N, C-alpha and C positions, 0 to 999 in steps of 0.2 A: 446546692446550685445557687449560691449567692454571688458568684463571679468575683470573689475577693481572694486575697492572698493571706496565708498564715505563715508565721515564722516561729521557729523554736529557738529560744535563746537559752543556752545552757551554761552552767559553770563547771560541768564535769570534765575530767581529764580523759577517762576511758569511755568513749561514745561508740564503741563498736556495734552496739545494738541498733544504731541509726544507719549503719552502712547499708548501701543498696536499697534503702527505703526513702531517704531524703537527700537532697543536694545541699552540701555545705558551700555557701557562697560568700561568707564574710565572717569577720571577727570583730568583737568590740575591743577597742584598744586597751592595753594595760595602762595603769596609771590613773590620774585624777579624772580624766574625761570618761573613761570606762566605768570607774567606780560611781561617778555621778549618774550615768545612764542607768546602771543596774540598781542603784538606790531608788531612783524615781520609778522604775518598773516594779520593783519589789514593794513600793509603798502604794501602788495603785489599788483603789477600792474595787472589789469584784462583786458580781451578783451571785446568786445561788448556784450558777453553773460554772463558776470560776472565770467568767468572762469579765474583763475590765469594764467598769462603768464609763470610763473615758477611753476612747480608742487610743492605742499607743501606736505612733507612726514613726517610720524611718524618714527623717527630714533631710539628712545629708549623708552622702557616701563618698568615698574616695577609692578609685581604682588603683590598687598597688601594683598589680601585675596582670597585664592582658597579653596572653601569648598569641593572639590572633591579629593580623593586620587590619587596619581600619578600611572600610569600603571607601571607594573614591567619593569625594565631596561630603563625607560625613561631617567634617569640621564646620561646614556651612549650616548644619542643622542642629548644632549643639548650643543651647541657650546659655546666656551669661550666668543665670542663676536658676534655681529650682522654682517652679510655679508656686504661687500661693495655694495653700490647701483650701479646698471648697467643700462645704458640706455635701454629702451624698446620701444615698438610701441606707447606708450602713450606720449613719449617724443619728437616725431618727430616734431611737430609744436610748441613746448614749448621752453623756454629758459632753457638750460642745468643747472643742479645743480651747476656745478663749474663756470658757467658764472656770471659775475657781470651785473645785468640788467641795471645798470646806465652807464656802459661802456663795451659793448660787444666786443670791439676790444682790451681790456686791455690784455697785455702779448702776442699779436700776432705780427708777422712780417708783413711788408708791402705786401710781396708776398702772405701770408695767407689771408690777408684782400682783396686783389685784386681777388684772386681765389674765395672767398666766394661771392664777389659782382658780378662776372661774372656768377656764378651759378644762382643767383636770377633773 
């Protein structure tokens, strides 16, 4: 009951075991962009429950085929770009999007680091 979405990203060819259990709604592109995305996901640090320490987010999508007509005036409500990601309740115990998981102190002053250490 955390009101969040989960996505399965697979590399398998035969995924019949997922039929009628999950909705397939997208594909990672073949080629350099897809390989880069999968490499980053695969390199994510995980906790003891295999949950990534830094949330993995879908930041951009492209609709390739939409078989349904758009509702009237929909185009008036489509933003020019995606909104900026804002921290939410699911980020509390995770590494923030802007933090470098290899060096969490990068760009911080000694005072900021001391303050964080005293909170822990």
